[in-house]
Each structure stands twice: as structure tokens, then as C-alpha cells.
C-alpha positions as CSV (number, residue, x, y, z in Angstrom):
1,M,-18.7,-32.6,-143.8
2,K,-18.2,-35.5,-140.4
3,Y,-16.6,-37.9,-143.2
4,L,-13.8,-35.0,-143.9
5,L,-13.2,-34.4,-140.5
6,C,-12.9,-37.8,-140.0
7,L,-10.5,-38.0,-142.9
8,I,-8.3,-35.0,-142.0
9,S,-8.2,-37.1,-138.2
10,L,-7.5,-40.4,-139.8
11,A,-4.2,-38.4,-142.2
12,F,-2.8,-36.8,-139.0
13,V,-3.1,-39.9,-137.0
14,L,-1.7,-41.9,-139.4
15,S,1.5,-38.9,-140.6
16,C,2.5,-38.7,-136.6
17,N,2.9,-42.8,-135.8
18,S,4.8,-42.8,-139.5
19,N,7.3,-40.2,-137.6
20,T,7.8,-41.9,-135.0
21,K,8.9,-44.7,-137.3
22,D,11.3,-42.4,-138.5
23,N,12.6,-41.5,-135.4
24,A,12.7,-45.3,-134.1
25,K,15.0,-46.3,-137.2
26,Q,17.6,-43.1,-136.8
27,E,17.8,-44.1,-133.4
28,E,19.2,-46.7,-133.8
29,K,21.7,-46.3,-136.7
30,S,22.4,-43.5,-133.6
31,E,23.0,-45.9,-131.1
32,M,24.8,-47.8,-133.4
33,K,28.2,-45.7,-133.5
34,V,31.8,-47.8,-134.8
35,Y,34.2,-45.5,-132.9
36,D,37.7,-46.6,-133.5
37,M,40.3,-48.0,-131.0
38,Y,43.4,-46.2,-130.7
39,E,45.4,-48.7,-131.2
40,P,49.5,-48.7,-129.6
41,S,52.1,-48.6,-132.7
42,E,54.7,-51.2,-131.8
43,M,57.7,-48.7,-131.6
44,A,54.7,-46.5,-128.7
45,I,54.2,-50.7,-127.1
46,L,58.3,-50.1,-126.9
47,M,58.9,-46.4,-126.2
48,N,56.3,-47.7,-123.1
49,E,58.9,-50.4,-122.6
50,F,61.7,-48.1,-122.4
51,Y,60.3,-45.4,-119.9
52,A,59.6,-48.8,-117.2
53,I,63.3,-49.8,-117.3
54,N,64.7,-46.2,-117.3
55,E,62.7,-45.6,-114.2
56,K,64.2,-48.8,-112.8
57,I,67.1,-47.7,-113.4
58,K,67.0,-43.6,-111.9
59,A,65.7,-46.4,-108.9
60,D,68.9,-47.4,-108.7
61,I,71.1,-44.6,-109.5
62,L,69.1,-42.7,-106.6
63,A,69.5,-46.0,-103.6
64,G,73.7,-45.4,-104.5
65,N,73.3,-48.7,-107.6
66,T,75.1,-49.1,-110.4
67,P,73.1,-50.3,-113.1
68,E,75.8,-52.9,-114.5
69,E,74.2,-54.6,-117.4
70,F,72.7,-53.0,-120.6
71,P,68.8,-54.6,-121.0
72,L,68.5,-55.6,-124.2
73,D,65.5,-54.5,-125.0
74,F,66.6,-51.0,-126.1
75,M,67.8,-52.6,-129.6
76,K,64.4,-53.1,-130.4
77,I,64.1,-49.6,-131.0
78,H,66.2,-50.5,-134.6
79,R,62.7,-52.6,-135.6
80,A,59.6,-51.3,-134.0
81,E,57.0,-50.3,-136.3
82,L,56.3,-46.8,-136.3
83,S,53.1,-45.4,-136.1
84,D,51.2,-45.9,-139.7
85,F,51.1,-41.8,-140.0
86,K,55.3,-42.3,-138.9
87,K,58.1,-43.1,-141.7
88,R,61.5,-44.2,-140.7
89,N,64.4,-41.4,-141.5
90,A,67.5,-40.7,-141.7
91,K,67.3,-38.4,-138.4
92,F,65.4,-41.0,-136.5
93,E,67.9,-43.7,-137.3
94,A,70.7,-41.2,-136.0
95,F,68.8,-40.7,-132.9
96,S,68.1,-43.6,-132.9
97,K,72.6,-45.1,-132.4
98,L,72.8,-41.8,-130.7
99,Y,70.2,-42.9,-128.2
100,I,71.8,-46.4,-127.6
101,E,75.1,-45.6,-127.2
102,A,74.2,-42.9,-124.3
103,E,72.3,-46.3,-122.7
104,K,75.5,-48.1,-123.2
105,E,77.3,-45.8,-121.5
106,V,74.9,-45.4,-118.6
107,F,76.3,-49.0,-117.7
108,N,80.0,-48.1,-118.9
109,T,81.6,-49.2,-115.3
110,E,84.7,-47.9,-116.6
111,S,83.6,-44.6,-117.4
112,S,85.0,-41.0,-115.3
113,F,81.7,-39.2,-115.5
114,P,79.4,-39.2,-113.0
115,V,76.7,-42.3,-113.4
116,E,74.1,-39.4,-112.7
117,E,75.8,-37.9,-115.5
118,R,75.7,-40.6,-117.9
119,F,72.0,-40.9,-117.1
120,N,71.3,-38.2,-118.0
121,N,72.8,-38.0,-121.0
122,A,70.8,-41.3,-122.0
123,I,67.1,-39.0,-121.0
124,G,68.7,-36.0,-122.8
125,V,69.2,-37.8,-126.2
126,C,65.8,-39.1,-126.1
127,I,63.9,-35.5,-125.7
128,S,66.0,-34.5,-128.2
129,C,64.9,-37.1,-130.5
130,H,61.6,-36.1,-129.2
131,Q,61.7,-32.6,-129.8
132,T,62.2,-33.5,-133.9
133,E,59.1,-35.8,-133.8
134,C,56.7,-36.8,-131.9
135,T,56.3,-34.1,-128.4
136,G,54.1,-35.0,-126.7
137,P,55.9,-37.3,-124.2
138,I,58.7,-34.6,-123.4
139,P,57.1,-33.5,-119.7
140,R,56.9,-37.6,-119.0
141,I,60.7,-38.2,-120.1
142,K,61.9,-35.5,-118.7
143,K,60.7,-36.8,-115.1
144,L,63.0,-39.4,-116.0
145,L,66.1,-36.6,-115.2
146,I,67.7,-37.1,-111.8
147,K,67.9,-33.5,-110.4
């Protein structure tokens, strides 16, 4: 009877010990999680650059200065790579061309329209384009409008 009790106790201790080893292995696996880090597309980076440029243009206009030189960085919109899940389509190309025209008009010193109106028109094109595809940045873009 003593031997039987010792055998049962030994089996119990060994089973508990192997259980902790399995738990330790599971904990190691869970600690080694690999996360997919977000990497912005070339277009997303470019859009952030456009935002910064337009912030500066807005500040210049509010300071009473008329923008004079069209930033050539805006032309990159035609060749920047989109996110993996996005494709260039006719609508995107049309908005891109319209955006470039609107931005160039901001720098048109011969225009009869006030520079604030021309600037807001360019920002309006951004908002219109984003209403068709990537709607997330719209609240941020609206902050660029001159009131």
C-alpha cells in the first residue's frame, strides 16, 4: 500500500512538473509575437508633405504675403506609389490634374480672384478627392481652409 501511495505521489509530481514546462513553452511563444508595423506608402508621405507646404502657404497668405513660386513637389502626385490596396484610376488622375491646376492658380499673380479664395479652392479639390477614396484625412485637411 505504501508503494502504491508513493507511486501515485510521484506520478502527480511529475505530471505537474511537465505541465509547467508546457506552460513555459507557450509563454515563450506568446512573447515572440511579430507585429506588422505600418509603413506609409509613398503617396501617404507625399500627402503629408503637401499638408506641410499648404500650411506654410496659408501662413504666408494670412501674413499678407502673396505666394509667388509654385512648389514643384506637387508634381510628384502623378508618379508617387499608392498604398498596396489602392489603384490609380481615371477618377484619381482627374482629381490629380485638377489639384495641380488649382494649386498653380494660387500662385497666379495676374488672377482677379482673391488669393484666399484661390487657396480655399485648391484645398476644396483635396477634400473632394478624399471624399471619393481615402476619407480619413478630411477633418485635418479642412483645418487648412482660410475662414
